[in-house]
C-alpha positions as CSV (number, residue, x, y, z in Angstrom):
1,M,-0.1,-0.1,0.3
2,D,1.5,3.6,-1.1
3,A,2.6,5.3,2.1
4,A,1.8,8.6,0.4
5,Q,-2.0,7.6,-0.1
6,I,-2.4,6.2,3.5
7,D,-1.2,9.7,4.5
8,Q,-3.7,11.5,2.4
9,V,-6.6,9.4,3.6
10,R,-5.8,10.2,7.1
11,R,-5.5,13.8,6.4
12,F,-8.9,13.7,4.7
13,N,-10.4,11.8,7.7
14,R,-8.9,14.3,10.3
15,T,-10.4,17.5,8.1
16,V,-14.0,15.7,7.6
17,T,-14.3,15.1,11.5
18,E,-13.3,18.3,12.4
19,R,-15.4,20.2,9.8
20,V,-18.9,18.3,10.3
21,G,-18.5,18.2,14.2
22,A,-18.0,14.7,14.9
23,L,-15.5,15.5,17.7
24,Q,-17.8,17.3,19.8
25,D,-19.9,15.3,22.3
26,H,-23.0,17.7,21.5
27,Y,-23.6,17.2,17.6
28,L,-25.1,20.0,16.1
29,A,-25.7,21.6,19.6
30,R,-28.2,19.1,20.3
31,G,-26.6,17.9,23.7
32,R,-25.8,14.2,22.5
33,P,-23.0,12.8,20.5
34,I,-23.0,12.1,16.7
35,G,-23.6,8.3,17.2
36,E,-27.2,9.1,18.6
37,A,-28.0,11.7,16.2
38,R,-27.3,9.1,13.3
39,L,-29.4,6.4,14.7
40,L,-32.3,9.0,14.8
41,W,-31.8,9.7,11.3
42,E,-31.5,5.8,10.3
43,T,-34.8,4.7,12.2
44,G,-36.5,7.0,9.9
45,E,-40.7,7.2,10.0
46,Q,-41.1,3.7,9.3
47,G,-38.9,2.3,12.1
48,Q,-36.0,-0.3,11.7
49,D,-35.1,-3.6,13.4
50,V,-31.8,-3.7,15.7
51,R,-29.9,-6.2,13.4
52,R,-30.2,-3.8,10.1
53,L,-29.2,-0.7,12.0
54,R,-26.1,-2.7,13.3
55,E,-25.2,-4.0,9.8
56,R,-26.2,-0.4,8.0
57,L,-23.7,1.4,10.7
58,G,-21.3,-1.3,11.2
59,L,-21.5,-1.0,15.0
60,D,-20.8,-3.2,17.7
61,S,-23.6,-4.9,19.5
62,G,-22.9,-3.3,22.8
63,Y,-21.9,0.0,21.6
64,L,-25.6,-0.2,19.4
65,S,-27.2,-1.0,22.7
66,R,-25.9,1.4,24.8
67,L,-26.7,4.3,22.1
68,L,-30.2,3.0,22.0
69,R,-30.8,2.9,26.0
70,S,-29.7,6.2,26.1
71,L,-32.5,7.5,23.3
72,E,-34.7,5.4,25.3
73,T,-34.2,7.3,28.4
74,D,-34.5,10.6,26.8
75,G,-38.1,9.4,25.5
76,L,-36.9,9.6,21.7
77,V,-37.1,5.8,20.6
78,T,-39.0,2.6,21.5
79,V,-37.4,-0.9,21.1
80,E,-39.6,-3.7,21.2
81,P,-40.0,-7.1,19.7
82,H,-41.4,-7.3,16.3
83,P,-45.0,-8.7,16.6
84,G,-44.4,-11.6,13.8
85,D,-40.9,-12.7,15.3
86,R,-40.2,-11.9,18.9
87,R,-36.4,-12.9,18.1
88,V,-36.5,-9.6,16.0
89,R,-36.1,-6.1,18.0
90,Q,-37.5,-3.2,16.5
91,V,-36.9,0.2,16.9
92,R,-39.3,3.3,16.3
93,L,-39.3,7.0,17.2
94,T,-41.7,8.4,19.6
95,E,-43.4,11.7,18.4
96,A,-40.5,13.4,20.3
97,G,-38.1,11.3,18.6
98,R,-39.4,12.5,15.4
99,A,-39.4,16.2,16.7
100,E,-35.8,15.7,17.3
101,R,-35.0,14.4,14.1
102,A,-36.6,17.3,12.2
103,V,-34.4,19.6,14.3
104,L,-31.4,17.6,13.3
105,D,-32.3,17.4,9.8
106,G,-32.6,21.5,9.7
107,R,-29.3,21.7,11.5
108,S,-27.5,19.4,9.1
109,D,-28.9,21.4,6.2
110,E,-27.2,24.6,7.9
111,L,-23.9,22.8,8.3
112,A,-24.1,21.5,4.9
113,G,-24.6,25.1,3.6
114,S,-21.9,26.4,6.1
115,L,-19.4,24.3,4.2
116,L,-20.4,25.7,0.9
117,A,-20.5,29.3,1.7
118,P,-17.3,30.5,1.9
119,L,-16.5,29.1,-1.7
120,N,-17.2,30.6,-5.1
121,T,-19.6,28.8,-7.9
122,A,-16.8,26.9,-9.5
123,Q,-15.6,26.1,-6.1
124,R,-18.9,24.9,-4.9
125,A,-19.1,22.6,-7.9
126,R,-16.0,21.2,-7.6
127,L,-16.3,20.3,-4.1
128,V,-19.9,19.0,-4.4
129,T,-18.6,16.3,-7.4
130,A,-15.8,15.5,-5.2
131,M,-17.7,14.2,-2.5
132,A,-20.1,12.6,-4.9
133,E,-17.0,10.6,-6.2
134,V,-15.6,10.1,-2.6
135,D,-19.3,8.6,-1.4
136,R,-19.1,6.1,-4.4
137,L,-15.5,4.9,-4.0
138,L,-16.1,4.5,-0.2
139,T,-19.4,2.8,-0.7
140,A,-17.8,0.4,-3.2
141,A,-15.0,-0.2,-0.7
142,T,-17.7,-1.3,1.9
143,V,-19.3,-4.0,0.1
144,T,-18.2,-7.6,0.6
145,V,-18.1,-10.8,-1.6
146,D,-18.4,-14.3,-0.1
147,A,-18.8,-17.7,-1.4
148,V,-22.3,-19.0,-0.3
149,D,-24.0,-22.2,-1.1
150,P,-26.3,-21.5,-4.1
151,N,-29.3,-22.8,-2.2
152,H,-28.6,-20.0,0.6
153,P,-32.0,-17.7,1.0
154,E,-29.8,-14.6,-0.1
155,A,-28.4,-16.6,-3.3
156,R,-32.0,-17.3,-4.1
157,H,-33.1,-13.8,-3.7
158,C,-30.4,-12.6,-6.1
159,L,-31.3,-15.3,-8.6
160,R,-34.8,-14.5,-8.7
161,S,-33.9,-11.0,-9.2
162,Y,-31.3,-11.9,-11.9
163,S,-34.1,-13.7,-13.5
164,G,-37.1,-10.9,-13.2
165,E,-34.6,-8.4,-14.5
166,L,-34.0,-10.7,-17.8
167,A,-37.7,-11.2,-18.1
168,E,-38.1,-7.3,-18.1
169,R,-35.1,-6.3,-20.3
170,L,-34.8,-9.2,-22.7
171,E,-36.9,-8.5,-26.2
172,T,-38.0,-12.2,-25.9
173,G,-38.7,-12.3,-22.4
174,F,-36.9,-14.7,-20.2
175,D,-38.2,-18.3,-19.3
176,P,-35.6,-19.9,-16.8
177,E,-36.7,-23.3,-17.8
178,R,-35.8,-22.6,-21.2
179,S,-32.5,-21.5,-20.6
180,L,-29.2,-23.3,-20.1
181,L,-28.7,-22.2,-16.6
182,P,-27.1,-24.9,-14.8
183,D,-28.6,-26.5,-11.9
184,V,-27.4,-24.8,-8.8
185,G,-25.4,-28.1,-7.9
186,E,-23.1,-27.3,-10.6
187,L,-22.4,-23.7,-8.8
188,R,-21.3,-25.7,-5.5
189,M,-17.7,-26.4,-4.6
190,P,-16.0,-28.1,-5.4
191,R,-17.8,-28.7,-9.0
192,G,-18.2,-24.7,-9.2
193,L,-18.4,-21.5,-7.0
194,F,-21.2,-19.0,-6.1
195,L,-20.3,-15.6,-4.9
196,I,-22.8,-13.0,-3.0
197,A,-22.0,-9.2,-2.5
198,R,-23.2,-7.4,0.3
199,L,-23.6,-4.1,1.1
200,H,-24.3,-3.1,4.7
201,G,-25.6,-6.7,5.0
202,E,-28.0,-6.6,2.2
203,P,-27.5,-8.9,-0.9
204,I,-26.8,-6.7,-3.9
205,G,-25.0,-9.1,-6.5
206,C,-24.2,-12.7,-7.4
207,A,-22.0,-14.4,-9.8
208,G,-21.4,-18.2,-10.4
209,L,-18.8,-20.4,-12.0
210,K,-19.1,-23.5,-13.4
211,L,-15.8,-25.7,-13.7
212,L,-16.1,-27.6,-16.9
213,P,-13.8,-30.3,-18.0
214,D,-11.0,-29.8,-20.6
215,S,-9.5,-26.6,-18.7
216,V,-12.6,-24.7,-19.3
217,A,-14.7,-22.8,-16.7
218,E,-17.9,-20.7,-17.6
219,I,-19.5,-17.9,-15.8
220,K,-23.2,-17.7,-15.0
221,R,-25.9,-15.8,-13.4
222,M,-23.7,-12.6,-12.8
223,W,-26.2,-9.7,-11.4
224,V,-25.8,-6.5,-10.0
225,A,-28.8,-5.0,-8.3
226,T,-29.5,-1.4,-10.1
227,H,-29.0,0.7,-7.3
228,A,-25.5,-0.9,-6.5
229,R,-24.1,-0.4,-10.1
230,G,-21.3,2.0,-10.9
231,L,-19.4,0.4,-7.7
232,G,-17.2,-1.7,-10.2
233,L,-18.7,-4.6,-8.6
234,G,-19.0,-6.5,-12.0
235,R,-15.3,-6.3,-12.5
236,R,-14.5,-7.4,-8.9
237,F,-16.7,-10.6,-9.8
238,L,-15.0,-11.4,-12.9
239,A,-11.6,-11.0,-11.3
240,E,-12.4,-13.1,-8.1
241,L,-14.0,-15.9,-10.4
242,E,-10.8,-15.8,-12.7
243,V,-8.4,-16.4,-9.8
244,Y,-10.6,-19.4,-8.6
245,A,-10.8,-20.6,-12.3
246,R,-6.9,-20.5,-12.6
247,E,-6.3,-22.1,-9.0
248,H,-8.4,-25.0,-9.8
249,G,-6.5,-25.9,-13.0
250,R,-8.7,-24.1,-15.8
251,G,-6.7,-22.1,-18.7
252,V,-10.0,-20.6,-20.3
253,L,-13.1,-18.8,-19.1
254,R,-16.4,-18.4,-21.1
255,L,-19.2,-16.6,-20.8
256,D,-22.4,-15.9,-23.0
257,T,-24.7,-12.7,-23.1
258,N,-27.5,-11.1,-25.0
259,R,-27.3,-8.3,-27.0
260,T,-29.7,-6.2,-24.8
261,L,-27.2,-6.2,-22.1
262,T,-24.8,-3.3,-23.6
263,A,-23.0,-2.5,-20.4
264,A,-22.3,-5.9,-19.8
265,I,-21.0,-6.4,-23.0
266,S,-18.6,-3.5,-22.7
267,L,-17.5,-4.7,-19.6
268,Y,-16.3,-8.3,-21.1
269,H,-14.4,-6.2,-23.8
270,A,-12.7,-4.1,-21.3
271,T,-11.6,-7.0,-19.0
272,G,-9.9,-9.0,-21.8
273,F,-12.6,-11.2,-23.0
274,E,-13.0,-11.9,-26.7
275,E,-15.8,-12.6,-28.7
276,V,-16.0,-16.1,-30.5
277,P,-18.0,-18.5,-32.3
278,A,-21.2,-19.9,-30.2
279,F,-20.0,-22.8,-28.0
280,N,-23.5,-23.8,-26.8
281,D,-27.2,-23.4,-28.0
282,E,-28.2,-20.8,-25.2
283,L,-31.6,-19.9,-26.4
284,Y,-31.2,-16.4,-25.0
285,A,-27.6,-15.9,-25.9
286,D,-26.4,-13.5,-29.0
287,H,-22.7,-13.2,-27.9
288,W,-20.3,-15.5,-27.0
289,F,-17.0,-14.5,-24.9
290,E,-13.6,-16.2,-24.2
291,K,-10.5,-15.4,-22.4
292,R,-7.2,-17.1,-21.9
293,I,-6.2,-17.2,-18.0
294,S,-3.6,-19.6,-17.9
295,S,-0.6,-18.9,-16.1
296,E,1.5,-18.5,-19.1
297,S,-1.0,-16.2,-20.6
298,S,-1.6,-13.9,-17.6
299,G,2.4,-13.0,-17.5
């Protein structure tokens, strides 16, 4: 890791924490630390379950419990078992909590305005653009990718989303029963691999790899949720599947796709795949790609 880059990240962190008031015990002059204020905002009008809050904010269970107890003591939230599943605890804002959240929203707007006010028009535009880029990249760095069984509930959620999107986007529609999609058992180790990407605990993408004989591996069922696109997840899936295929003795990586999926086609070209003649009779495929991944070809 580049030492100069590490130093710049730390400098950026110090500047941001100072300017947004994160160092103060009384965030936005409301008598509570930033952690409690953020919990009020994340709970929102509809409420939230404790597990989701913990995953969304990356908080230790004990620390989150202390924050919630403090908010309960102040009469701003209630924490109660979910009516349908008493193992799940739900956080809801009280009337006082909603009023406090509204005040925090107003003061947050004022704080944001104070960051922009000293700058001229061009500088404001540059700062907001840079902030959007930082937000996107930090979000990308938050995504986790793990191997799971393709029958895992989150895997099935992703596969349903994959099929649903193809049904909407493909000119012919999409019927999984007419596709050459492999049985999920073919994506289970050691015959294959199935990856799930999560953001704040929410499944946002998947990708499968089928290890075929004759030194060939085939990528199947790669999908990224619409709201998670632009985070580089497609490239990350391809890179991890390529490493796995090479480690398991495969020298060729293949995939097929539909002409409607233009962003995916551009991605495959950009990551070293070349179009080849059809290697299967997939009903929904218009393009077939192949990439040499043997240790000799990768240098």
